[in-house]
C-alpha positions in Angstrom: 0.0 0.2 0.0 1.5 3.3 -1.1 -1.3 5.6 -0.1 -4.6 5.6 1.7 -7.4 5.7 -0.7 -10.5 6.0 1.5 -11.8 6.7 5.0 -12.2 2.9 5.6 -8.6 2.3 5.0 -7.8 5.6 6.9 -9.9 4.2 10.0 -8.2 0.8 9.9 -4.8 2.3 9.7 -5.5 4.7 12.8 -6.7 1.6 14.8 -3.5 -0.2 14.1 -1.4 2.8 15.0 -3.1 3.0 18.4 -2.4 -0.6 18.8 1.3 -0.1 18.0 1.4 2.9 20.5 0.7 0.3 23.1 3.8 -1.7 22.1 6.4 0.8 20.8 8.0 3.0 23.6 10.9 5.2 23.8 13.0 2.3 25.3 12.3 -0.2 22.6 12.0 2.0 19.6 15.1 1.1 18.1 15.0 -2.7 19.0 11.7 -3.8 17.7 10.2 -4.1 14.1 6.8 -2.8 15.0 8.6 0.8 15.3 9.1 0.6 11.4 5.6 -0.4 10.9 4.5 2.7 13.1 6.7 4.8 11.1 5.4 3.8 8.0 1.7 4.0 8.8 2.0 7.2 10.6 3.6 8.6 7.3 0.6 7.3 5.3 -1.9 8.8 7.7 -0.2 12.2 7.7 -0.2 12.3 3.9 -4.1 11.4 3.9 -4.8 14.0 6.7 -2.9 16.7 4.9 -5.0 16.1 1.8 -8.4 15.4 3.0 -8.3 17.2 6.2 -6.4 20.4 5.9 -5.6 22.3 9.0 -8.6 24.6 10.3 -8.3 28.2 10.6 -6.8 29.4 13.9 -9.7 29.6 16.6 -10.7 33.2 17.3 -12.9 34.4 20.2 -16.3 35.4 18.7 -15.8 38.8 20.0 -12.7 39.1 17.6 -14.9 38.4 14.7 -17.2 41.1 15.5 -14.8 43.8 16.0 -13.2 43.2 12.6 -16.6 42.7 10.8 
């Protein structure tokens, strides 16, 4: 798999990442193969989120919006 193509794949990969986060720690990161899988899947999710979930506008207090209107 080179990219995530739909929401179903995205959700499955996020679930797997959460499982891996229970296994991979700072102490064992360089010694277990699951760390490579975690890095790979994290990169896929980051790419997908940048494409389909762009960063929201910075939060502004409602009063700030009224002042500049």
